[in-house]
One Martini backbone bead per residue (centre of mass of N, CA, C, O) as a GRO file, in nm:
protein
  448
    1MET     BB    1  -0.559  -4.189  -7.076
    2THR     BB    2  -0.589  -4.139  -7.387
    3ALA     BB    3  -0.464  -3.958  -7.643
    4ALA     BB    4  -0.737  -3.877  -7.764
    5ALA     BB    5  -0.867  -3.775  -7.502
    6ALA     BB    6  -0.653  -3.563  -7.435
    7ALA     BB    7  -0.692  -3.395  -7.691
    8SER     BB    8  -0.991  -3.337  -7.645
    9SER     BB    9  -0.955  -3.193  -7.372
   10ALA     BB   10  -0.768  -2.966  -7.475
   11TYR     BB   11  -0.975  -2.853  -7.679
   12VAL     BB   12  -1.185  -2.773  -7.461
   13ILE     BB   13  -1.006  -2.604  -7.258
   14SER     BB   14  -0.884  -2.380  -7.434
   15PRO     BB   15  -1.144  -2.207  -7.480
   16LEU     BB   16  -1.196  -2.160  -7.181
   17ARG     BB   17  -0.939  -1.996  -7.132
   18ALA     BB   18  -0.994  -1.774  -7.340
   19VAL     BB   19  -1.253  -1.670  -7.212
   20GLU     BB   20  -1.133  -1.601  -6.933
   21LYS     BB   21  -0.926  -1.398  -7.035
   22LEU     BB   22  -1.133  -1.204  -7.152
   23ARG     BB   23  -1.286  -1.151  -6.893
   24HIS     BB   24  -1.046  -1.042  -6.728
   25LEU     BB   25  -0.980  -0.809  -6.917
   26MET     BB   26  -1.255  -0.662  -6.890
   27LEU     BB   27  -1.232  -0.614  -6.588
   28TRP     BB   28  -0.977  -0.447  -6.589
   29LEU     BB   29  -1.079  -0.223  -6.782
   30THR     BB   30  -1.317  -0.135  -6.611
   31GLY     BB   31  -1.158  -0.055  -6.358
   32PHE     BB   32  -0.965   0.145  -6.506
   33SER     BB   33  -1.190   0.341  -6.648
   34GLY     BB   34  -1.320   0.482  -6.386
   35ALA     BB   35  -1.110   0.748  -6.393
   36PHE     BB   36  -1.236   0.829  -6.692
   37VAL     BB   37  -1.465   1.130  -6.708
   38PHE     BB   38  -1.418   1.367  -6.952
   39THR     BB   39  -1.634   1.210  -7.120
   40GLU     BB   40  -1.923   1.165  -7.352
   41PRO     BB   41  -1.880   0.887  -7.326
   42SER     BB   42  -1.709   0.702  -7.126
   43PRO     BB   43  -1.491   0.446  -7.098
   44TYR     BB   44  -1.667   0.294  -6.896
   45GLU     BB   45  -1.915   0.249  -7.074
   46ILE     BB   46  -1.769   0.086  -7.288
   47PHE     BB   47  -1.639  -0.145  -7.113
   48ALA     BB   48  -1.891  -0.231  -6.960
   49SER     BB   49  -2.054  -0.311  -7.209
   50ALA     BB   50  -1.850  -0.519  -7.312
   51ALA     BB   51  -1.855  -0.699  -7.060
   52ILE     BB   52  -2.151  -0.771  -7.066
   53PHE     BB   53  -2.144  -0.908  -7.340
   54VAL     BB   54  -1.930  -1.126  -7.283
   55PHE     BB   55  -2.072  -1.264  -7.040
   56PHE     BB   56  -2.346  -1.326  -7.175
   57ALA     BB   57  -2.230  -1.485  -7.421
   58SER     BB   58  -2.062  -1.697  -7.212
   59GLY     BB   59  -2.206  -1.684  -6.938
   60LEU     BB   60  -2.459  -1.586  -6.687
   61ALA     BB   61  -2.570  -1.602  -6.363
   62LEU     BB   62  -2.899  -1.600  -6.207
   63ARG     BB   63  -2.968  -1.592  -5.887
   64ARG     BB   64  -3.168  -1.590  -5.618
   65GLY     BB   65  -2.998  -1.360  -5.470
   66HIS     BB   66  -3.060  -1.142  -5.711
   67ILE     BB   67  -3.364  -1.067  -5.701
   68PRO     BB   68  -3.378  -0.829  -5.499
   69LEU     BB   69  -3.195  -0.646  -5.663
   70LEU     BB   70  -3.357  -0.639  -5.923
   71ALA     BB   71  -3.617  -0.524  -5.801
   72LEU     BB   72  -3.504  -0.259  -5.689
   73LEU     BB   73  -3.391  -0.144  -5.957
   74VAL     BB   74  -3.653  -0.145  -6.122
   75VAL     BB   75  -3.828   0.031  -5.937
   76TYR     BB   76  -3.647   0.276  -5.929
   77CYS     BB   77  -3.642   0.325  -6.245
   78PHE     BB   78  -3.945   0.340  -6.286
   79GLY     BB   79  -3.991   0.602  -6.129
   80LEU     BB   80  -3.813   0.775  -6.317
   81THR     BB   81  -3.974   0.722  -6.579
   82ILE     BB   82  -4.243   0.843  -6.491
   83ALA     BB   83  -4.133   1.134  -6.405
   84VAL     BB   84  -4.017   1.219  -6.701
   85ILE     BB   85  -4.261   1.257  -6.891
   86PRO     BB   86  -4.335   1.572  -6.850
   87VAL     BB   87  -3.993   1.635  -6.920
   88VAL     BB   88  -3.874   1.489  -7.183
   89SER     BB   89  -3.819   1.754  -7.370
   90GLU     BB   90  -3.594   1.817  -7.204
   91ASN     BB   91  -3.276   1.861  -7.154
   92LYS     BB   92  -3.135   1.545  -7.051
   93THR     BB   93  -3.357   1.379  -6.904
   94ALA     BB   94  -3.356   1.108  -7.056
   95LEU     BB   95  -3.053   1.056  -7.022
   96TRP     BB   96  -3.051   1.038  -6.714
   97VAL     BB   97  -3.230   0.785  -6.699
   98ALA     BB   98  -3.056   0.602  -6.877
   99VAL     BB   99  -2.809   0.608  -6.691
  100SER     BB  100  -2.952   0.484  -6.449
  101TRP     BB  101  -3.006   0.212  -6.580
  102PHE     BB  102  -2.713   0.141  -6.641
  103LEU     BB  103  -2.597   0.151  -6.351
  104ALA     BB  104  -2.787  -0.062  -6.239
  105ALA     BB  105  -2.687  -0.285  -6.432
  106THR     BB  106  -2.396  -0.293  -6.321
  107ALA     BB  107  -2.466  -0.397  -6.043
  108LEU     BB  108  -2.584  -0.666  -6.139
  109PHE     BB  109  -2.341  -0.761  -6.296
  110PHE     BB  110  -2.135  -0.773  -6.060
  111ALA     BB  111  -2.300  -0.968  -5.890
  112CYS     BB  112  -2.281  -1.203  -6.096
  113VAL     BB  113  -1.975  -1.220  -6.132
  114ILE     BB  114  -1.881  -1.251  -5.819
  115ALA     BB  115  -2.042  -1.522  -5.758
  116GLU     BB  116  -1.809  -1.617  -5.948
  117ASP     BB  117  -1.494  -1.664  -5.926
  118THR     BB  118  -1.416  -1.447  -5.706
  119GLY     BB  119  -1.109  -1.415  -5.672
  120ARG     BB  120  -1.023  -1.359  -5.966
  121ARG     BB  121  -1.222  -1.125  -6.035
  122LEU     BB  122  -1.139  -0.933  -5.815
  123ASP     BB  123  -0.846  -0.910  -5.893
  124PHE     BB  124  -0.877  -0.782  -6.177
  125LEU     BB  125  -1.063  -0.545  -6.114
  126LEU     BB  126  -0.880  -0.415  -5.876
  127ARG     BB  127  -0.624  -0.377  -6.038
  128GLY     BB  128  -0.741  -0.171  -6.231
  129TYR     BB  129  -0.834   0.029  -6.015
  130MET     BB  130  -0.554   0.081  -5.886
  131THR     BB  131  -0.412   0.190  -6.135
  132ALA     BB  132  -0.602   0.431  -6.175
  133ALA     BB  133  -0.552   0.560  -5.895
  134MET     BB  134  -0.251   0.618  -5.934
  135ILE     BB  135  -0.279   0.802  -6.178
  136ALA     BB  136  -0.476   1.010  -6.058
  137SER     BB  137  -0.298   1.092  -5.819
  138LEU     BB  138  -0.052   1.188  -5.978
  139ILE     BB  139  -0.198   1.403  -6.143
  140ALA     BB  140  -0.303   1.571  -5.908
  141ILE     BB  141  -0.028   1.648  -5.787
  142LEU     BB  142   0.117   1.764  -6.038
  143ALA     BB  143  -0.100   1.976  -6.106
  144TYR     BB  144  -0.102   2.139  -5.844
  145PHE     BB  145   0.232   2.189  -5.876
  146ARG     BB  146   0.293   2.243  -6.183
  147ALA     BB  147   0.431   1.949  -6.314
  148LEU     BB  148   0.217   1.969  -6.557
  149PRO     BB  149   0.109   1.981  -6.853
  150GLY     BB  150  -0.187   2.131  -6.844
  151ALA     BB  151  -0.292   2.159  -6.539
  152ASP     BB  152  -0.575   2.307  -6.559
  153ALA     BB  153  -0.734   2.047  -6.661
  154PHE     BB  154  -0.691   1.919  -6.342
  155LEU     BB  155  -0.854   2.173  -6.241
  156LEU     BB  156  -1.080   2.333  -5.980
  157TYR     BB  157  -1.051   2.606  -5.816
  158GLY     BB  158  -0.760   2.482  -5.716
  159ARG     BB  159  -0.858   2.185  -5.744
  160ALA     BB  160  -0.820   1.855  -5.757
  161LYS     BB  161  -0.943   1.627  -6.041
  162ALA     BB  162  -0.801   1.524  -6.275
  163THR     BB  163  -0.998   1.277  -6.456
  164PHE     BB  164  -1.225   1.452  -6.352
  165ASN     BB  165  -1.501   1.684  -6.315
  166ASP     BB  166  -1.473   1.641  -5.988
  167PRO     BB  167  -1.332   1.659  -5.677
  168ASN     BB  168  -1.576   1.505  -5.524
  169VAL     BB  169  -1.496   1.228  -5.685
  170LEU     BB  170  -1.203   1.161  -5.655
  171GLY     BB  171  -1.179   1.092  -5.354
  172PRO     BB  172  -1.387   0.853  -5.330
  173PHE     BB  173  -1.250   0.673  -5.549
  174LEU     BB  174  -0.977   0.633  -5.360
  175VAL     BB  175  -1.061   0.466  -5.108
  176LEU     BB  176  -1.045   0.167  -5.180
  177PRO     BB  177  -0.743   0.160  -5.260
  178ALA     BB  178  -0.649   0.248  -4.980
  179LEU     BB  179  -0.751  -0.004  -4.827
  180LEU     BB  180  -0.588  -0.209  -4.992
  181ALA     BB  181  -0.315  -0.087  -4.907
  182ILE     BB  182  -0.346  -0.133  -4.608
  183ARG     BB  183  -0.368  -0.437  -4.625
  184ARG     BB  184  -0.089  -0.477  -4.747
  185ALA     BB  185   0.075  -0.348  -4.514
  186LEU     BB  186  -0.053  -0.561  -4.294
  187SER     BB  187   0.127  -0.816  -4.383
  188PHE     BB  188   0.442  -0.762  -4.295
  189ARG     BB  189   0.588  -0.739  -4.555
  190LEU     BB  190   0.824  -0.550  -4.680
  191LYS     BB  191   0.722  -0.507  -4.966
  192ASP     BB  192   0.422  -0.447  -4.890
  193LEU     BB  193   0.480  -0.216  -4.695
  194VAL     BB  194   0.606  -0.024  -4.902
  195ILE     BB  195   0.387  -0.023  -5.121
  196GLY     BB  196   0.139   0.037  -4.944
  197GLY     BB  197   0.248   0.299  -4.818
  198ALA     BB  198   0.282   0.452  -5.086
  199GLN     BB  199  -0.013   0.437  -5.179
  200VAL     BB  200  -0.143   0.581  -4.939
  201SER     BB  201   0.015   0.845  -4.963
  202LEU     BB  202  -0.070   0.925  -5.248
  203ILE     BB  203  -0.376   0.927  -5.194
  204ALA     BB  204  -0.384   1.124  -4.954
  205VAL     BB  205  -0.281   1.368  -5.111
  206ALA     BB  206  -0.504   1.374  -5.327
  207VAL     BB  207  -0.739   1.408  -5.131
  208LEU     BB  208  -0.645   1.672  -5.008
  209LEU     BB  209  -0.623   1.831  -5.297
  210SER     BB  210  -0.940   1.827  -5.343
  211PHE     BB  211  -1.093   1.975  -5.113
  212SER     BB  212  -1.293   1.754  -4.977
  213ARG     BB  213  -1.486   1.701  -4.710
  214GLY     BB  214  -1.618   1.435  -4.784
  215ALA     BB  215  -1.352   1.285  -4.854
  216TRP     BB  216  -1.218   1.309  -4.583
  217GLY     BB  217  -1.437   1.161  -4.421
  218HIS     BB  218  -1.440   0.906  -4.591
  219PHE     BB  219  -1.149   0.818  -4.550
  220ALA     BB  220  -1.148   0.809  -4.240
  221GLY     BB  221  -1.398   0.629  -4.194
  222SER     BB  222  -1.316   0.381  -4.364
  223ALA     BB  223  -1.048   0.322  -4.225
  224ALA     BB  224  -1.162   0.276  -3.941
  225ILE     BB  225  -1.357   0.048  -4.011
  226PHE     BB  226  -1.157  -0.148  -4.141
  227VAL     BB  227  -0.957  -0.183  -3.908
  228GLY     BB  228  -1.170  -0.272  -3.704
  229LEU     BB  229  -1.257  -0.530  -3.858
  230LEU     BB  230  -0.982  -0.668  -3.865
  231PHE     BB  231  -0.964  -0.689  -3.558
  232VAL     BB  232  -1.226  -0.854  -3.505
  233VAL     BB  233  -1.166  -1.109  -3.710
  234SER     BB  234  -0.929  -1.163  -3.544
  235ASN     BB  235  -0.774  -1.453  -3.357
  236ASP     BB  236  -0.490  -1.311  -3.325
  237PRO     BB  237  -0.316  -1.141  -3.092
  238ARG     BB  238  -0.066  -1.065  -3.263
  239GLU     BB  239  -0.219  -0.940  -3.498
  240ARG     BB  240  -0.361  -0.723  -3.335
  241ALA     BB  241  -0.104  -0.584  -3.239
  242ARG     BB  242  -0.003  -0.512  -3.524
  243ILE     BB  243  -0.242  -0.339  -3.607
  244VAL     BB  244  -0.208  -0.125  -3.390
  245ALA     BB  245   0.086  -0.047  -3.451
  246ALA     BB  246   0.046   0.024  -3.753
  247THR     BB  247  -0.169   0.241  -3.711
  248LEU     BB  248  -0.001   0.435  -3.542
  249ALA     BB  249   0.227   0.469  -3.748
  250GLY     BB  250   0.045   0.573  -3.978
  251LEU     BB  251  -0.066   0.824  -3.834
  252ILE     BB  252   0.204   0.961  -3.794
  253ALA     BB  253   0.289   0.975  -4.091
  254LEU     BB  254   0.036   1.131  -4.193
  255GLY     BB  255   0.071   1.370  -4.002
  256LEU     BB  256   0.344   1.466  -4.113
  257LEU     BB  257   0.246   1.503  -4.403
  258LEU     BB  258   0.028   1.713  -4.338
  259VAL     BB  259   0.211   1.927  -4.213
  260ALA     BB  260   0.389   1.969  -4.463
  261LEU     BB  261   0.159   2.062  -4.653
  262LEU     BB  262   0.038   2.298  -4.469
  263SER     BB  263   0.306   2.473  -4.483
  264MET     BB  264   0.199   2.545  -4.741
  265GLN     BB  265   0.043   2.818  -4.834
  266GLY     BB  266  -0.175   2.724  -5.039
  267VAL     BB  267  -0.274   2.477  -4.881
  268GLY     BB  268  -0.342   2.604  -4.604
  269THR     BB  269  -0.551   2.813  -4.700
  270LEU     BB  270  -0.754   2.619  -4.843
  271PHE     BB  271  -0.799   2.435  -4.603
  272SER     BB  272  -0.923   2.645  -4.409
  273GLU     BB  273  -1.160   2.715  -4.593
  274ARG     BB  274  -1.279   2.418  -4.636
  275ALA     BB  275  -1.297   2.332  -4.319
  276SER     BB  276  -1.530   2.499  -4.294
  277PHE     BB  277  -1.885   2.511  -4.153
  278ASP     BB  278  -1.959   2.831  -4.273
  279GLN     BB  279  -2.070   2.821  -4.544
  280SER     BB  280  -2.279   2.994  -4.747
  281TYR     BB  281  -2.405   2.726  -4.897
  282ASP     BB  282  -2.502   2.598  -4.608
  283MET     BB  283  -2.649   2.838  -4.512
  284GLY     BB  284  -2.963   2.893  -4.448
  285GLN     BB  285  -3.271   2.845  -4.590
  286LEU     BB  286  -3.113   2.799  -4.895
  287GLY     BB  287  -2.923   2.612  -4.817
  288ARG     BB  288  -2.833   2.301  -4.805
  289PHE     BB  289  -3.002   2.230  -4.537
  290GLY     BB  290  -3.253   2.393  -4.605
  291ARG     BB  291  -3.324   2.237  -4.865
  292HIS     BB  292  -3.371   1.968  -4.736
  293ALA     BB  293  -3.617   2.041  -4.566
  294LEU     BB  294  -3.791   2.159  -4.797
  295GLY     BB  295  -3.776   1.911  -4.986
  296PHE     BB  296  -3.924   1.703  -4.801
  297LEU     BB  297  -4.184   1.865  -4.793
  298LEU     BB  298  -4.230   1.855  -5.100
  299ALA     BB  299  -4.242   1.541  -5.125
  300LEU     BB  300  -4.524   1.511  -4.986
  301ASP     BB  301  -4.663   1.667  -5.255
  302THR     BB  302  -4.480   1.458  -5.463
  303PRO     BB  303  -4.531   1.135  -5.541
  304TRP     BB  304  -4.411   1.155  -5.859
  305GLY     BB  305  -4.246   1.387  -5.883
  306LEU     BB  306  -4.039   1.606  -6.109
  307GLY     BB  307  -3.776   1.524  -6.215
  308PRO     BB  308  -3.510   1.606  -6.376
  309PHE     BB  309  -3.383   1.928  -6.283
  310GLN     BB  310  -3.629   2.068  -6.108
  311PHE     BB  311  -3.523   2.164  -5.833
  312ALA     BB  312  -3.344   2.411  -5.948
  313LYS     BB  313  -3.613   2.582  -6.022
  314ILE     BB  314  -3.687   2.634  -5.709
  315PHE     BB  315  -3.394   2.629  -5.630
  316PRO     BB  316  -3.068   2.735  -5.645
  317GLU     BB  317  -3.007   2.419  -5.624
  318ASP     BB  318  -2.931   2.125  -5.585
  319PRO     BB  319  -2.977   1.901  -5.333
  320HIS     BB  320  -2.728   1.744  -5.211
  321ASN     BB  321  -2.913   1.467  -5.185
  322VAL     BB  322  -2.976   1.150  -5.275
  323TYR     BB  323  -3.249   1.100  -5.128
  324LEU     BB  324  -3.396   1.351  -5.222
  325ASN     BB  325  -3.346   1.305  -5.526
  326ALA     BB  326  -3.519   1.050  -5.548
  327PHE     BB  327  -3.787   1.195  -5.482
  328MET     BB  328  -3.771   1.422  -5.704
  329THR     BB  329  -3.718   1.224  -5.966
  330GLY     BB  330  -3.923   0.953  -5.856
  331GLY     BB  331  -4.054   0.972  -5.601
  332TRP     BB  332  -4.166   0.748  -5.377
  333THR     BB  333  -4.068   0.501  -5.522
  334SER     BB  334  -3.763   0.579  -5.546
  335GLY     BB  335  -3.703   0.676  -5.260
  336LEU     BB  336  -3.775   0.417  -5.097
  337THR     BB  337  -3.606   0.218  -5.267
  338TYR     BB  338  -3.329   0.343  -5.222
  339ILE     BB  339  -3.318   0.308  -4.919
  340LEU     BB  340  -3.355   0.000  -4.927
  341PHE     BB  341  -3.108  -0.061  -5.098
  342VAL     BB  342  -2.894   0.045  -4.905
  343ALA     BB  343  -2.972  -0.123  -4.656
  344MET     BB  344  -2.942  -0.407  -4.791
  345THR     BB  345  -2.647  -0.374  -4.874
  346VAL     BB  346  -2.531  -0.340  -4.594
  347TRP     BB  347  -2.637  -0.607  -4.475
  348ALA     BB  348  -2.541  -0.815  -4.687
  349GLY     BB  349  -2.244  -0.723  -4.692
  350LEU     BB  350  -2.176  -0.786  -4.396
  351LYS     BB  351  -2.241  -1.085  -4.394
  352GLY     BB  352  -2.036  -1.159  -4.618
  353ALA     BB  353  -1.773  -1.025  -4.491
  354LEU     BB  354  -1.775  -1.201  -4.212
  355ARG     BB  355  -1.713  -1.438  -4.363
  356ALA     BB  356  -1.505  -1.712  -4.407
  357THR     BB  357  -1.290  -1.606  -4.661
  358PRO     BB  358  -1.041  -1.534  -4.884
  359TRP     BB  359  -1.208  -1.238  -4.948
  360ARG     BB  360  -1.275  -1.075  -4.687
  361PRO     BB  361  -1.089  -0.819  -4.689
  362VAL     BB  362  -1.219  -0.701  -4.944
  363LEU     BB  363  -1.514  -0.682  -4.844
  364LEU     BB  364  -1.449  -0.496  -4.608
  365ALA     BB  365  -1.351  -0.263  -4.784
  366VAL     BB  366  -1.611  -0.227  -4.946
  367TRP     BB  367  -1.800  -0.178  -4.706
  368ALA     BB  368  -1.655   0.069  -4.583
  369THR     BB  369  -1.697   0.239  -4.838
  370PHE     BB  370  -2.007   0.227  -4.870
  371VAL     BB  371  -2.097   0.344  -4.600
  372ALA     BB  372  -1.964   0.623  -4.644
  373VAL     BB  373  -2.103   0.695  -4.917
  374ALA     BB  374  -2.389   0.680  -4.801
  375ALA     BB  375  -2.343   0.912  -4.601
  376GLU     BB  376  -2.248   1.125  -4.814
  377GLY     BB  377  -2.534   1.140  -4.956
  378ALA     BB  378  -2.641   1.371  -4.750
  379ILE     BB  379  -2.435   1.604  -4.919
  380ILE     BB  380  -2.457   1.439  -5.199
  381ASP     BB  381  -2.469   1.338  -5.532
  382THR     BB  382  -2.435   0.967  -5.602
  383ASP     BB  383  -2.618   0.831  -5.839
  384HIS     BB  384  -2.367   0.890  -6.075
  385TRP     BB  385  -2.162   0.708  -5.944
  386ARG     BB  386  -1.998   0.447  -6.061
  387HIS     BB  387  -1.863   0.323  -5.796
  388PHE     BB  388  -2.120   0.280  -5.633
  389TRP     BB  389  -2.235   0.042  -5.809
  390LEU     BB  390  -1.991  -0.136  -5.783
  391LEU     BB  391  -1.999  -0.177  -5.478
  392ALA     BB  392  -2.280  -0.301  -5.464
  393GLY     BB  393  -2.222  -0.545  -5.648
  394LEU     BB  394  -1.993  -0.668  -5.476
  395LEU     BB  395  -2.163  -0.722  -5.222
  396TRP     BB  396  -2.373  -0.911  -5.344
  397GLY     BB  397  -2.178  -1.114  -5.472
  398GLY     BB  398  -2.017  -1.176  -5.211
  399ALA     BB  399  -2.256  -1.284  -5.045
  400ILE     BB  400  -2.326  -1.521  -5.230
  401ALA     BB  401  -2.046  -1.654  -5.227
  402ALA     BB  402  -2.027  -1.695  -4.919
  403SER     BB  403  -2.273  -1.884  -4.887
  404ARG     BB  404  -2.160  -2.104  -5.082
  405TYR     BB  405  -1.889  -2.159  -4.941
  406ARG     BB  406  -2.008  -2.282  -4.679
  407VAL     BB  407  -2.154  -2.522  -4.819
  408GLU     BB  408  -1.889  -2.655  -4.961
  409ILE     BB  409  -1.694  -2.740  -4.734
  410PRO     BB  410  -1.812  -3.019  -4.635
  411ARG     BB  411  -1.783  -3.164  -4.910
  412LYS     BB  412  -1.465  -3.156  -4.916
  413SER     BB  413  -1.426  -3.326  -4.637
  414VAL     BB  414  -1.543  -3.564  -4.790
  415GLU     BB  415  -1.453  -3.888  -4.839
  416LYS     BB  416  -1.425  -4.072  -5.140
  417LYS     BB  417  -1.446  -4.332  -5.324
  418PRO     BB  418  -1.330  -4.449  -5.592
  419ARG     BB  419  -1.456  -4.446  -5.929
  420ALA     BB  420  -1.570  -4.529  -6.207
  421ALA     BB  421  -1.499  -4.366  -6.529
  422THR     BB  422  -1.554  -4.194  -6.786
  423GLU     BB  423  -1.413  -3.993  -7.012
  424PRO     BB  424  -1.601  -3.744  -6.988
  425SER     BB  425  -1.580  -3.721  -6.674
  426LEU     BB  426  -1.278  -3.663  -6.672
  427GLN     BB  427  -1.290  -3.402  -6.828
  428ARG     BB  428  -1.467  -3.251  -6.628
  429LYS     BB  429  -1.274  -3.274  -6.385
  430GLU     BB  430  -1.044  -3.113  -6.516
  431ARG     BB  431  -1.197  -2.850  -6.551
  432ILE     BB  432  -1.267  -2.808  -6.254
  433THR     BB  433  -0.976  -2.805  -6.149
  434ILE     BB  434  -0.885  -2.555  -6.304
  435VAL     BB  435  -1.092  -2.353  -6.195
  436ARG     BB  436  -1.022  -2.390  -5.894
  437ALA     BB  437  -0.723  -2.314  -5.914
  438LEU     BB  438  -0.767  -2.028  -6.018
  439SER     BB  439  -0.944  -1.926  -5.784
  440GLU     BB  440  -0.743  -1.987  -5.549
  441ARG     BB  441  -0.516  -1.808  -5.655
  442GLY     BB  442  -0.672  -1.541  -5.643
  443ALA     BB  443  -0.747  -1.557  -5.340
  444ALA     BB  444  -0.455  -1.561  -5.235
  445ARG     BB  445  -0.378  -1.281  -5.342
  446LEU     BB  446  -0.595  -1.125  -5.186
  447ALA     BB  447  -0.512  -1.214  -4.892
  448HIS     BB  448  -0.229  -1.046  -4.930
   0.00000   0.00000   0.00000
């Protein structure tokens, strides 16, 4: 290549690198900001909106595989919009629907983002997420033990909530980082074993101190599913043996940590109280589960829904069931579409996660987290949990990327004879080589 052509190529590639660096920075900031939701709008809304703008301004593809997701999200939000019309003058009802549209848009956005340059983008997004989880966990622990100035600001009724408004959201938010830390520990390199083990321990303590029964079950269920999937997809008997051995050792270590924490009077007392399944707000005709039964009967008579916040005017509290809430706030249209959306996300996500790709362990962790949070939705309203829509978007984007990855493998294995090329085509090949190298480097880091 001539010196002039090389200079021209460098001029073209340099802006491409700058754009990619900006994109990666926005992904990191979006993942990081997800833990800080003590104000409205939260930092997450700001950075997610900025990331959407940056990606759309610099080019973001909507592939055929995204169309079902787009259709489901539009129909779901359309039902909410129709149902809010009779109560739109009431305080915050219109805002609630607007937030629903925004969160649905973030799911589609992440699905589009992760479908391209998957390894690198997952790496930056989840690194930011992990950093935020470590900070939130540390704040939760220090605040609970009164080792942090202004500790009461990070507690609610004696339960750790850290930088969230609700302890019931803190715990589920920490589950995905915990699974990623487990994966790191299972790499069996000493450094990763120590760091991953420390991260899991820190998160486990924070989840315990949130005293959220749903979060406890979510953490345990997701971890069991994830480790089980890692065992199933492994073809190496020695690796399977190491997974079993490491899992047993980890359970023993976490068990000892749990015993030590419960031996503390305040922790043990609140744990016993929260672990009970006969809470007054759960039992009775108008308790949590009684409201669910009556609510679904009411849904049969309200095909257009009641609109946001109307359920609590009929019953003592909100539905505390995201599927019932979809029927109540958006009628049959939103209710049925939401159920279909969750089911299709679980199915598409599993298909994508099981395919052999460099980022399969990460998608398995995301899928295990999503399945558990979808189940947790039967006892709590998760439709405005920001990380729920993030997980859904990652699964759809990962599934699309996995299907394309399988198609591209045979093409790479076919050797072609070199042919003469013009200078512009050489420049294009160099740009493609750089992008592929960056993607493979990010995928390699994720695989470890």
